[in-house]
C-alpha positions in Angstrom: 71.7 57.5 91.2 73.7 55.3 88.8 77.0 56.7 87.6 77.4 57.3 83.9 80.9 57.3 82.3 80.9 60.2 79.9 84.5 61.4 79.9 85.4 60.1 76.5 83.4 62.9 74.9 85.0 65.6 77.0 87.4 67.9 75.2 90.1 69.6 77.2 91.8 72.8 76.0 95.6 72.6 75.4 97.9 73.4 78.2 99.3 76.9 78.2 103.1 77.3 78.0 104.6 77.2 81.4 101.4 76.1 83.2 101.9 73.3 85.7 100.3 70.1 84.4 98.3 69.4 87.6 96.9 72.9 87.6 96.0 72.6 83.9 94.1 69.4 84.5 92.4 70.7 87.6 91.3 73.9 85.8 90.0 72.0 82.8 88.0 69.5 84.9 86.7 72.3 87.2 85.6 74.3 84.1 83.9 71.2 82.7 82.0 70.6 86.0 81.0 74.3 86.3 79.9 74.5 82.7 77.9 71.3 82.9 80.0 69.4 80.4 80.7 66.9 83.2 77.3 66.0 84.7 76.7 65.4 88.4 77.3 61.7 89.1 79.5 61.2 86.0 82.2 58.7 86.7 85.7 60.0 86.1 88.3 57.6 84.6 90.9 56.1 86.9 93.9 58.1 87.6 96.0 55.6 85.7 93.8 55.7 82.6 93.6 59.5 82.6 97.4 59.7 83.0 97.9 57.4 80.0 95.3 59.2 77.9 96.9 62.6 78.3 100.6 61.5 78.7 100.8 62.6 82.3 102.3 61.0 85.3 99.7 59.4 87.7 100.9 61.7 90.4 99.9 64.7 88.4 96.4 63.3 87.9 96.2 62.4 91.6 97.2 66.0 92.6 94.5 67.4 90.3 91.8 65.0 91.7 92.9 65.8 95.3 92.5 69.5 94.7 89.1 69.0 93.0 88.0 66.9 96.0 89.2 69.4 98.6 87.4 72.2 96.7 84.2 70.1 96.7 83.9 69.5 93.0 84.2 65.7 93.2 83.8 63.0 95.8 85.2 59.6 96.0 83.0 56.7 97.2 
């Protein structure tokens, strides 16, 4: 199945005060996957691009992606 890049259309809720940034990103992406806003096989942006887009450190994005992967929501190929 070909991967389709659809992340540009995805809207993430603002981070709650005091919420860890990696946990916010993880929760938002997880919700998008569960709700079907991120389709199976959709290609996520690179960690660098996502970090730049949301003003996060790359390490924050990597932590969120690692948790999503360990929980079985995404896979890297």
